[in-house]
SESE-447996 format. One record per atom (N, C-alpha, C): z, x, y; residue in one letter. Coordinates in steps of 0.1 Angstrom, whole numbers, padded with zeros to 4 digits, always signed. Each point is the difference from the previous one (the first is absolute). Layout:
% SESE-447996
ZXYa...
% end
This chain:
% SESE-447996
+1208+0916+0874m-0011+0009-0005m+0002+0002-0015m-0011-0002-0008g+0001+0003-0014g+0001+0015-0003g+0005+0003-0012f+0002+0014-0004f-0013+0007+0000f-0011-0006-0005g-0013+0007+0000g-0005+0004+0014g+0002-0010+0009r-0004+0003+0014r+0008+0011+0006r+0013+0000-0003f+0009+0010+0005f-0004+0014-0005f-0003+0001-0013v-0004+0013-0006v-0013+0005+0006v-0010-0009+0002r-0013+0004+0006r+0002+0004+0014r+0009-0007+0008r+0002+0004+0014r+0007+0014+0001r+0009+0002-0009k+0007+0013+0001k-0009+0011-0004k-0009-0003-0010g-0010+0010-0004g-0009+0004+0011g-0005-0010+0007r-0009+0003+0012r+0007+0008+0010r+0013-0004+0003s+0008+0007+0010s+0001+0015-0004s+0003+0003-0012l+0002+0014-0005l-0013+0007+0002l-0012-0006-0004r-0013+0007+0001r-0003+0003+0015r+0003-0010+0009r-0002+0003+0014r+0008+0011+0005r+0013+0001-0003k+0008+0011+0004k-0004+0013-0006k-0005+0000-0012g-0005+0012-0006g-0012+0006+0007g-0008-0009+0006a-0012+0004+0007a+0003+0005+0014a+0012-0001+0005l+0003+0003+0014l-0002+0015+0003l+0005+0009-0008p-0002+0015+0003p-0015+0004+0002p-0008-0005-0009a-0014+0003+0001a-0007-0006+0013a+0004-0012+0003a-0005-0007+0012a+0005+0008+0012a+0013+0004+0000y+0005+0008+0011y-0008+0012+0003y-0002+0008-0011l-0008+0013+0002l-0014-0003+0004l-0007-0009-0006r-0013-0003+0003r-0002-0004+0015r+0009-0009+0004s-0001-0006+0014s+0004+0011+0010s+0009+0009-0004w+0004+0011+0009w-0011+0009+0003w-0008+0003-0011r-0011+0009+0002r-0011-0006+0009r-0003-0012-0003r-0010-0007+0009r+0004-0001+0014r+0013-0004+0002a+0005-0001+0014a-0001+0013+0007a+0003+0010-0007r+0000+0014+0007r-0014+0004+0003r-0010-0004-0009a-0014+0004+0002a-0006-0008+0011a+0004-0013+0002e-0007-0009+0009e+0009-0004+0012e+0010+0008+0004a+0009-0003+0010a-0006-0005+0013a-0010+0007+0006p-0006-0004+0012p-0006-0014-0001p-0006-0003-0011r-0006-0014-0002r+0010-0010-0001r+0011+0002-0007f+0011-0009-0002f+0007-0003+0014f+0000+0010+0008a+0007-0002+0013a-0007-0010+0009a-0012-0004-0003e-0007-0010+0008e+0005-0015-0003e+0008-0002-0010l+0005-0013-0003l+0006-0007+0012l-0004-0013+0002e+0004-0008+0011e+0009-0012-0004e-0002-0005-0012r+0007-0012-0004r+0003+0001-0015r+0010-0006-0005f+0003-0002-0014f+0000-0015-0003f-0007-0004-0010c-0001-0014-0004c+0007-0002-0013c+0009-0010+0000l+0008-0003-0013l-0002-0015-0003l-0005-0003-0012f-0002-0013-0004f+0014-0006-0005f+0003-0012+0003v+0012-0007-0005v-0005-0014-0004v+0006-0005-0010g-0004-0014-0005g+0002-0002-0014g-0011-0004-0007y+0002-0006-0014y-0012+0004-0008y+0002+0001-0013p-0012+0003-0009p-0009-0013+0000p-0012+0003-0003r-0010-0011-0002r-0002-0009+0012r+0000+0007+0012s-0002-0007+0013s-0012+0005+0007s-0007+0010-0005g-0012+0005+0008g+0003+0014+0006g+0011+0006-0003h+0003+0013+0006h-0011+0010-0005h-0004+0000-0012s-0009+0010-0005s-0014-0001+0007s-0004-0012+0003l-0012-0002+0007l+0001+0006+0014l+0011-0004+0007v+0002+0005+0014v+0001+0015+0001v+0008+0006-0010g+0002+0014+0000g-0013+0007-0003g-0009-0005-0008s-0013+0006-0003s-0009-0001+0012s+0000-0011+0007l-0008-0002+0012l+0004+0010+0011l+0013+0002+0001l+0005+0010+0010l-0004+0014-0004l+0001+0003-0013d-0003+0013-0004d-0015+0004+0002d-0008-0011+0001a-0014+0002+0003a-0003+0004+0014a+0010-0001+0009h-0002+0004+0014h-0001+0015+0001h-0008+0005+0009p-0002+0015+0001p+0013+0008+0004p+0009-0007+0006d+0012+0007+0006d+0013-0004-0007d-0001-0007-0011v+0012-0006-0007v+0000+0004-0014v+0012+0004-0005a+0001+0003-0015a+0012-0008-0005a-0003-0009-0009i+0011-0009-0006i+0001+0003-0015i+0012+0004-0004a+0002+0002-0015a+0003-0014-0007a-0003+0000-0012h+0003-0012-0009h+0012+0003-0008h+0011-0008+0003e+0012+0001-0009e+0006+0014+0000e+0000+0007+0011l+0006+0013+0000l+0016+0000-0001l+0005-0010+0008h+0015-0001+0001h+0005+0010+0010h-0004+0000+0012a+0004+0009+0010a+0015+0002+0002a+0007-0012-0001l+0015+0001+0002l+0006+0009-0010l-0005+0000-0012r+0006+0008-0011r-0002+0015+0004r-0011+0004+0004y-0002+0014+0004y+0008+0005+0012y+0002-0009+0009v+0009+0003+0011v+0014+0002-0005v+0004-0009-0009r+0013+0001-0006r+0003+0014-0006r-0011+0005-0007y+0002+0013-0007y-0004+0012+0009y-0001-0002+0013g-0001+0012+0009g-0014+0005+0003g-0010-0008-0003f-0014+0005+0003f-0002-0001+0015f-0006+0010+0006s-0003+0000+0014s-0011-0010+0004s-0002-0002+0013r-0011-0009+0004r-0013+0006-0005r-0002+0013+0002e-0013+0006-0004e-0002-0001-0016e+0011+0001-0007q-0002-0002-0015q-0003-0015-0003q+0006-0009+0007l-0003-0014-0002l-0014-0003+0003l-0006+0006+0011v-0014-0002+0003v-0009+0006-0010v+0004+0011-0005a-0008+0007-0011a-0001-0009-0012a+0012-0006-0004l+0000-0009-0012l-0009-0013+0003l+0000-0005+0012i-0008-0011+0004i-0014+0003-0002i-0005+0011+0005l-0014+0004+0000l-0004+0002-0015l+0008+0007-0008d-0003+0002-0014d-0001-0014-0007d+0009-0009+0003n+0000-0013-0007n-0013-0008+0004n-0003+0000+0013a-0011-0007+0005a-0013+0006-0006a-0001+0013-0001a-0012+0006-0006a-0001-0004-0015a+0011+0000-0007h-0001-0004-0014h-0004-0015-0001h+0006-0008+0008q-0004-0014-0001q-0015-0002+0003q-0005+0007+0010a-0015-0001+0003a-0008+0005-0012a+0004+0010-0007e-0007+0005-0012e-0001-0010-0011e+0011-0008-0001t+0000-0010-0011t-0006-0014+0005t-0005+0000+0012g-0006-0012+0005g+0009-0010+0006g+0012+0004+0003r+0010-0010+0006r+0001-0013-0008r+0001+0002-0013v+0001-0011-0010v+0015-0003-0002v+0004-0012+0003q+0014-0005-0002q+0001-0014-0005q+0008-0002-0010t+0002-0013-0007t-0013-0007-0002t-0010+0007-0005g-0013-0006-0004g-0009-0002+0011g+0003+0004+0013y-0009-0002+0011y-0004+0014+0005y-0012+0001+0006r-0005+0012+0005r+0000-0001+0015r+0006+0009+0007y+0002+0000+0015y-0008+0011+0007y-0010+0006-0007a-0007+0011+0006a-0009-0006+0012a-0001+0008+0011v-0008-0004+0011v-0011+0010+0001v-0012-0003-0005p-0011+0010+0000p-0004+0005+0014p-0002+0013+0000g-0005+0007+0012g+0011+0003+0011g+0013-0004-0003m+0010+0003+0009m+0009+0012-0004m+0012+0001+0005w+0008+0012-0001w+0011+0000-0010w+0000-0009-0009q+0011+0000-0010q+0002+0013-0007q+0012+0005+0000g+0004+0013-0006g-0002+0012+0008g-0005-0002+0013r-0002+0011+0009r+0002-0004+0014r+0001+0009+0009v+0002-0004+0014v-0008+0009+0009v-0005-0006+0011r-0007+0008+0010r+0011+0007+0009r+0009-0007+0004r+0012+0005+0008r+0012-0008-0004r+0011+0007-0004l+0011-0007-0005l+0009-0006+0011l-0002-0012+0004r+0008-0007+0010r+0011-0009-0005r-0003-0006-0012v+0010-0009-0006v+0001+0003-0015v+0012+0001-0005a+0002+0002-0014a+0010-0011-0004a-0001-0005-0013g+0009-0010-0004g+0001-0002-0015g+0008-0009-0004d+0003-0003-0014d+0000-0015-0002d-0008-0004-0010k-0001-0014-0004k+0009-0002-0013k+0012-0004+0002r+0009-0003-0011r+0009-0011+0004r-0006-0011+0004g+0008-0011+0007g+0012-0005-0007g-0001-0005-0013g+0011-0006-0006g+0012+0009-0002g-0003+0012-0006t+0011+0009-0002t+0007+0004+0013t-0008+0002+0010t+0005+0004+0013t+0009-0011+0006t-0004-0012-0001a+0008-0011+0005a+0013-0001-0007a+0000+0002-0013r+0013-0001-0008r+0009+0012+0003r-0006+0012+0001k+0009+0011+0004k+0006-0001+0013k-0008-0005+0010l+0005-0001+0014l+0011-0012+0000l-0002-0010-0008a+0010-0011+0000a+0014+0006-0005a-0001+0009-0010a+0013+0006-0005a+0005+0011+0009a-0009+0008+0006r+0004+0012+0008r-0008+0000+0012r+0003-0009+0010p-0009+0000+0012p+0000+0013+0008p+0010+0008-0002e+0000+0013+0008e-0012+0009-0004e-0006-0003-0011r-0011+0009-0005r-0012-0001+0009r-0001-0012+0007l-0011-0001+0010l+0001+0010+0011l+0012+0001+0005e+0002+0010+0011e+0000+0014-0005e+0003+0002-0012q-0002+0014-0006q-0014+0003-0001q-0009-0009-0004l-0014+0002+0000l-0005+0003+0014l+0004-0009+0010a-0005+0002+0014a+0004+0013+0005a+0012+0005-0003a+0004+0013+0005a-0008+0011-0007a-0003-0001-0012r-0007+0010-0008r-0015+0001+0005r-0006-0011+0002v-0014+0001+0004v-0002+0004+0015v+0010-0004+0008a+0001+0005+0014a-0013-0005+0008a-0006-0011-0004v-0010-0006+0008v+0003-0015+0000v-0006-0008+0009p+0002-0015-0001p-0003-0006-0013p+0010-0008-0005l-0002-0007-0013l-0005-0014+0002l-0010-0004-0008r-0006-0013+0001r+0002-0006-0014r+0005-0013+0000l+0002-0007-0013l-0011-0010-0002l-0007+0000-0011v-0010-0010-0004v+0005-0009-0011v+0000-0013+0004h+0006-0010-0009h-0011-0011-0004h-0006+0002-0011v-0010-0009-0005v+0006-0013-0006v-0004-0011+0005v+0006-0013-0004v-0011-0009-0007v+0004-0005-0011r-0009-0010-0007r+0008-0012-0003r-0007-0011-0002n+0007-0012-0005n+0010+0004-0011n+0013-0002+0002p+0010+0005-0010p-0002-0006-0014p-0006-0012+0000f-0002-0006-0013f-0011+0008-0008f-0010+0005+0007d-0010+0008-0006d+0006+0013-0005d+0008+0007+0009s+0006+0012-0004s+0009-0001-0012s+0008-0010+0000i+0010-0002-0011i-0008-0003-0013i-0011-0008+0001a-0008-0003-0011a-0006+0012-0006a-0005+0009+0008r-0007+0012-0005r+0011+0009-0006r+0012+0000+0005m+0011+0008-0006m+0003-0006-0014m+0000-0013-0001a+0003-0006-0013a-0011+0002-0010a-0012+0000+0004l-0011+0003-0009l+0000+0015-0005l+0005+0009+0009a+0000+0014-0004a+0013+0003-0008a+0010-0009+0001s+0013+0003-0007s+0004-0013-0007s-0008-0004-0011p+0003-0013-0007p+0014+0000-0006p+0006+0012-0002h+0013+0000-0007h+0011-0004+0010h-0003-0001+0013r+0011-0003+0010r-0001-0015+0004r+0011-0006+0002a+0001-0014+0003a-0005-0002+0015a-0006-0012+0002l-0006-0002+0013l+0011-0001+0011l+0011-0006-0003d+0011+0000+0010d+0006+0014+0003d+0000+0008-0010e+0004+0014+0002e-0009+0007+0009e-0013-0001-0002l-0010+0006+0009l+0001-0005+0014l+0003-0013+0001t+0001-0006+0013t+0011+0006+0008t+0012+0002-0006e+0011+0007+0006e-0003+0014+0004e-0007+0007-0009h-0005+0013+0002h-0008+0001+0013h-0010-0009+0001y-0009-0001+0011y+0008-0002+0013y+0009-0010+0000f+0007-0003+0013f+0010+0012+0003f+0004+0007-0010g+0008+0012+0003g-0007+0010+0008g-0013+0002-0003m-0009+0008+0008m-0002-0005+0014m-0002-0014+0001a-0002-0006+0013a+0012+0002+0009a+0012-0001-0006e+0012+0002+0007e+0001+0015+0005e-0004+0009-0008g-0001+0014+0004g-0009+0002+0012g-0011-0007+0000v-0009+0001+0012v+0006-0006+0012v+0006-0012-0002a+0006-0007+0012a+0012+0008+0006a+0007+0008-0008r+0011+0007+0005r-0004+0014+0007r-0012+0004-0001l-0004+0012+0006l+0003+0001+0015l+0005+0010+0005p+0003+0001+0014p-0012+0000+0008p+0001-0006+0012g-0012-0001+0009g-0003+0012+0007g+0005+0012-0004t-0003+0012+0007t-0014+0006-0002t-0007-0005-0011h-0013+0005-0003h-0010-0012+0000h-0011+0000+0007p-0009-0011+0000p-0005-0003-0014p-0001-0014-0003r-0005-0005-0012r-0012-0009+0002r-0010+0002-0008c-0011-0009+0000c+0000-0009-0012c+0001-0013+0002d+0000-0010-0011d-0015-0004-0002d-0006+0005-0010l-0014-0003-0002l-0001-0010-0011l-0006-0012+0003h-0001-0010-0010h-0013+0002-0008h+0002+0000-0013h-0012+0003-0010h-0011-0010+0003h+0004-0013+0002e-0010-0010+0002e-0009+0002+0013e+0007+0006+0010d-0008+0003+0012d-0010+0012-0002d+0005+0009-0008l-0009+0011-0003l-0013-0004-0008l+0002-0010-0009i-0011-0005-0008i-0009-0008+0009i+0005-0008+0009a-0008-0009+0009a-0007+0008+0011a+0007+0011+0005a-0006+0007+0011a+0003+0015-0001a-0007+0006-0010p+0004+0014-0003p-0002+0010+0012p-0011-0001+0007r-0002+0009+0011r+0010-0001+0011r+0003-0012+0004d+0010-0003+0011d+0014+0004-0004d+0004-0003-0013t+0013+0003-0004t+0002+0015-0002t-0010+0007-0005l+0001+0014-0002l+0000+0007+0014l-0008-0004+0009a-0001+0005+0013a+0014-0001+0007a+0007-0011-0002a+0013-0002+0006a+0010+0010-0007a-0001+0002-0012l+0008+0010-0007l-0002+0014+0005l-0012+0003+0002c-0003+0013+0006c+0006+0002+0014c+0000-0011+0008r+0006+0001+0013r+0015+0002-0001r+0006-0006-0010f+0014+0001-0003f+0004+0015-0003f-0009+0006-0007l+0002+0014-0004l-0005+0010+0011l-0006-0005+0011d-0005+0008+0011d-0012+0009-0005d-0008-0005-0008v-0013+0007-0003v-0012-0009+0003v-0011+0006+0003e-0012-0008+0002e-0005-0007-0012e-0008-0010+0002a-0006-0008-0012a-0015+0001+0001a-0006+0011-0005p-0015+0001+0001p-0007-0012-0007p-0012-0004+0006e-0007-0011-0005e-0004+0002-0015e-0005+0012-0003d-0005+0003-0013d+0012-0001-0010d+0012+0004+0004y+0012-0001-0008y+0003-0015-0003y+0001-0008+0011l+0003-0014-0002l-0010-0007-0009l-0013+0003+0002d-0010-0006-0008d+0001+0003-0015d+0002+0013-0003a+0002+0005-0013a+0012-0007-0007a+0011-0001+0007c+0012-0006-0006c-0002-0015-0002c-0006-0006+0009a-0002-0015-0001a-0008-0003-0012a-0009+0009-0004k-0009-0003-0012k+0007+0000-0013k+0012+0006-0001i+0007+0000-0013i+0011-0011-0001i+0002-0007+0011v+0011-0010+0001v-0006-0013-0007v+0008-0006-0008w-0004-0012-0007w-0004-0011+0010w-0008-0010-0004e-0004-0011+0008e+0011-0010+0002e+0009-0001-0009r+0011-0010+0001r+0012+0005-0008r+0012-0004+0005p+0012+0005-0007p+0001-0007-0013p+0006+0007-0010q+0002-0005-0013q+0013-0008+0000q+0000-0012-0004q+0012-0009-0001q+0006+0001-0014q+0006+0011-0002t+0006+0002-0014t+0011-0010-0003t+0006-0006+0010r+0010-0010-0002r-0004-0011-0009r-0013-0002-0001e-0005-0011-0008e-0001+0003-0015e+0002+0013-0003e-0002+0005-0014e+0013-0001-0008e+0011-0004+0006i+0013-0001-0008i+0006-0014+0002i+0009-0004-0009a+0007-0012+0001a+0013+0002+0008a+0002-0008+0011w+0011+0002+0009w+0010-0012-0003w+0012+0002-0003p+0010-0011+0000p+0001-0006+0014p+0001-0012+0001v+0000-0007+0013v+0012+0005+0008v+0011+0002-0007s+0012+0004+0007s-0001+0014+0006s-0007+0009-0007l-0003+0013+0005l-0009+0000+0012l-0010-0008-0001r-0010-0001+0011r+0008-0004+0013r+0008-0010-0002r+0008-0005+0012r+0009+0010+0005r+0006+0008-0009h+0010+0010+0004h-0007+0011+0008h-0012+0004-0005i-0008+0011+0007i-0004-0005+0014i-0005-0012+0001e-0005-0006+0013e+0012-0001+0010e+0011-0003-0005a+0012-0001+0009a+0004+0014+0005a-0002+0010-0008r+0004+0014+0004r-0010+0006+0009r-0013-0005+0000l-0010+0006+0008l+0003-0001+0015l+0007-0011+0004g+0004-0002+0014g+0010+0010+0005g+0006+0008-0009d+0010+0009+0004d-0006+0013+0006d-0013+0002-0002y-0007+0012+0004y-0012-0003+0009y+0000+0004+0012p-0011-0003+0009p-0014+0003-0005p-0001+0011-0008f-0013+0004-0005f-0005-0009-0012f+0009-0009-0004f-0004-0009-0011f-0002-0015+0004f+0002-0003+0013t+0001-0014+0004t-0013-0007-0001t-0011+0007+0000r-0013-0006-0001r-0004-0005-0014r+0008+0004-0010y-0004-0002-0014y+0008-0012-0006y-0007-0007-0009t+0005-0010-0009t-0007+0003-0013t+0004-0008-0011f-0007+0001-0012f-0015-0003+0002f-0003-0010+0008a-0013-0005+0002a-0008+0008+0010a+0006+0007+0009e-0007+0006+0011e+0004+0014+0002e-0010+0007+0006g+0002+0014+0003g-0012+0005+0008g-0006-0010+0007a-0012+0003+0007a+0001+0010+0011a-0010+0007+0004p+0001+0009+0011p+0003-0007+0013p+0007+0007+0009t+0003-0006+0013t-0013-0004+0008t+0000-0012+0005p-0012-0005+0007p-0003+0009+0012p
% end
């Protein structure tokens, strides 16, 4: 890590820690005021995976469900580490989701708003969750016990959502977003997150949702995800979500130059992970 990146990372860390007392007080007040509502929570949804893989789209689609609230990049594991209660965590998720809805759910240049649905608000709070896949995977790879700490804190069944995209596309998007980092470095970073997912204990159900399947069949794929979370999938909800999904997946892998040796290295490693075996540089089509 270069010195500049080190300084920036430390600066962000200090700012986040400095904001904790205010977040603690704010979430404590809301948790106390809305305790009966928060007690209805049935499931907690945690995203695990990689940046630039479609997590923002899936999180936004779930947040449009009338009974689901999904935060964007909240980092639930960190708040559990610092002693926030389940009710405080839920309060932070609702605040985050409401803020994201107010800004139109715009992330990395894309707009993920679902008109006419429930983004930023809930009819009945049945599922709450956090979409911060890459950081969560890295933290759990280093400290796997944090998953059980989260499960104990939320005290409801934990569901893991793992959005998978052709790794060549994800790595390519990471490279375009971070041109100062070498492609082989980003590749190792990516597979470090994959290893974190692969090592997760099987004590909590995990849904491997392929980005290409969501693009090809948004209604069916989203309905299956709702079943995984034990919530209904209303027809108007599925229709509204399907309208904002792109017609075809973006093959970002074609936008950068790949050394032949690195391409072969990545394809060889894909076979080590069951959730990657369908992919090659040339293919990543939806399952027939």
